[in-house]
C-alpha positions in Angstrom: 39.3 -1.3 10.3 37.7 -1.5 6.8 34.1 -1.5 5.6 31.6 -3.8 7.3 29.3 -5.9 5.2 25.6 -5.9 6.2 24.6 -8.2 3.4 26.3 -11.6 3.2 26.1 -11.7 -0.6 28.2 -8.5 -1.2 31.9 -8.5 -1.5 33.6 -6.7 1.4 35.5 -3.9 -0.4 34.6 -0.2 -0.8 33.6 -0.2 -4.5 31.4 -3.2 -4.2 29.7 -1.8 -1.1 29.1 1.5 -2.9 27.6 -0.3 -5.9 25.3 -2.3 -3.6 24.1 0.9 -2.0 23.5 2.5 -5.4 21.6 -0.5 -6.6 19.4 -0.6 -3.6 18.6 3.1 -4.0 18.0 2.8 -7.7 15.8 -0.3 -7.2 13.6 1.6 -4.7 13.3 4.6 -7.0 12.3 2.4 -10.0 9.8 0.4 -7.9 8.1 3.6 -6.8 8.0 5.0 -10.4 6.7 1.7 -11.7 3.9 1.6 -9.1 2.9 5.2 -9.9 2.9 4.3 -13.6 0.6 1.2 -13.0 -1.8 3.4 -11.0 -1.9 6.0 -13.8 -2.7 3.4 -16.4 -5.3 1.7 -14.1 -7.0 5.0 -13.6 -7.5 5.4 -17.3 -8.9 1.8 -17.6 -11.3 2.4 -14.7 -12.6 5.6 -16.3 -13.2 3.8 -19.6 -15.0 0.9 -17.9 -17.0 3.5 -15.9 -17.8 5.2 -19.2 -16.7 8.6 -17.8 -15.3 10.4 -20.9 -14.0 13.5 -19.2 -12.1 11.5 -16.5 -10.8 9.1 -19.2 -9.4 11.9 -21.3 -7.8 13.7 -18.3 -6.3 10.5 -16.9 -5.1 9.5 -20.4 -3.1 12.8 -20.6 -1.6 12.1 -17.2 -0.8 8.5 -18.0 0.8 9.4 -21.4 3.0 12.0 -19.7 4.0 9.5 -17.0 4.8 6.8 -19.6 6.9 9.3 -21.6 8.7 10.3 -18.5 9.4 6.7 -17.6 11.0 6.2 -21.0 13.3 9.2 -20.4 14.3 7.8 -17.0 15.1 4.5 -18.6 12.4 2.6 -16.9 10.5 1.5 -20.0 11.5 1.0 -23.6 10.0 3.7 -25.9 8.1 1.1 -28.0 6.6 -0.4 -24.8 5.4 3.0 -23.7 4.1 3.9 -27.2 2.2 0.6 -27.3 0.6 1.3 -23.9 -0.4 4.9 -24.9 -1.8 3.7 -28.2 -4.0 1.0 -26.5 -5.2 3.5 -23.9 -5.9 6.1 -26.6 -7.8 3.5 -28.6 -10.0 2.6 -25.6 -10.7 6.3 -24.9 -11.4 6.9 -28.6 -14.0 4.0 -28.7 -15.7 5.5 -25.6 -15.8 8.9 -27.4 -17.2 7.3 -30.6 -19.8 5.5 -28.6 -20.9 8.9 -27.1 -21.2 10.5 -30.5 
């Protein structure tokens, strides 16, 4: 008896079933990373809106690191991550300039 399909849209042979398992695993991992990334970016924006400079700088460091890591994992294009970091940095910089 051969492999049994649990999803009707998948071909019923070993290599297709394996690819389907790998895709589901990769999708779940990417979704978790993407969610974590969005939360990191949101934390920076909330700190900027709340005018909390110390928190904004700390969360910016974490978010920039998370974005760079997402690039290395193939989750984001490097230009996309660079653009996001630049915009967040500019927002934190404006907050810092307003404090000075």
